C-alpha positions, 0 to 999 in steps of 0.5 A: 524529505525523501518520499511520501509515505501513505497508510489508507486505514479502514479500523484494525485499530490496533494493527493500524496503530501498530503500523503508524508506530513503525514507520515513524521510527523507519530510518530516513526524511518522509512525509506521512499521510494516513487516510482514514476511509470512513473508519468507525468513530473510534477508530477516527478519534483513536487516529486523531489522538495519534496524530498529535503525538506521531509525525504524520497528516491525517485525512479523513475521507468524509470530508473529502468524497462522500463516496462510500468506503473503499476510496483508494482511487481517491487516496492514490490520486491525492498521493500523486499530487503530493507527490509529483509537487515535491519531485520524490517516490510514493511509498504505499504501506498498508495498515497490515503491514509492519516495517522494518526500521530500514525497510523504507530506505532500501525501497528509496536505494533500490529506486535509485539505483534503478530509475526504470523501475516503475514499482518496488515491492518489499516481500510479504512474510508471515510473524515467523519469517515464511513468505504469504498472502499475496506473495506466495507466487515468488514463494520459490525463488531462489534467488535473493536478488532483486527480481524483475517481475511481469506478475502484479505487485501487491500495495502491501508495502510498495515503492511507486517511483516519481518517473512513473508517477510523471507518466501516467495519471491516476484519474484515469483509474477506472471508477468501476473498481475498488483497487488498483495495484494489478492494474497500476502494475500493468501500466507501468510495464505497458509504458516501459518500466520495469517492476521488481520484487526484493525477496531480501526485504521482508515486511510483517503482514497480517492479511486482511487485516486493513479490511476485516471482512475479507477476512470471509475468503477464508471462513466462509468462502461462499459467502465471500464470493456471493458479496464479490460477485453479486454486491459488487465487493472487492473489484479488482 
């Protein structure tokens, strides 16, 4: 086994099944875990059916925690323990991302060549092959070479190296937050690791397909920011 691969899921069933299919076809040998975070019964049943035909392990988080969705901290804690026990990196592929056959193996190859790498991210593209959210900040990169960055990496399709996993315990993650990509990116740098974006390694990203309510950011930004700030949603 080369890595633990995880996909957190909150409905968006069609996109999720495409993510799972792409990972099942990826080059390499991985232990794949899908974490169902209080999705609808329809999604839960579809994932259970898919797990019997695809090579992945399904965890229904309702059986693990009574905390309401999102439960990214719980997912990261479980995944870290599995990666450390196996002595391999952790790769997160979110359920609005479709990898290519060589995506995971190239992430691993880079991490093996750069043991000081903390996080390594594949760059996100839209269906037309153009850099899109959340990596628009890297759109103007002139070089296509792997690029060290102090800016935060998203967990869309990101490897977390086991050297870093050994140094930072995810049980220390802040309970008041919902998402941890920014914090973990910064923590890796603080502990002396280097984070990289790989401009020549694209994945297809459908922004917020994994959390459909976040489409409000584009359709109704006033309502989105009301929910974010006054209802405590989407805490980074």
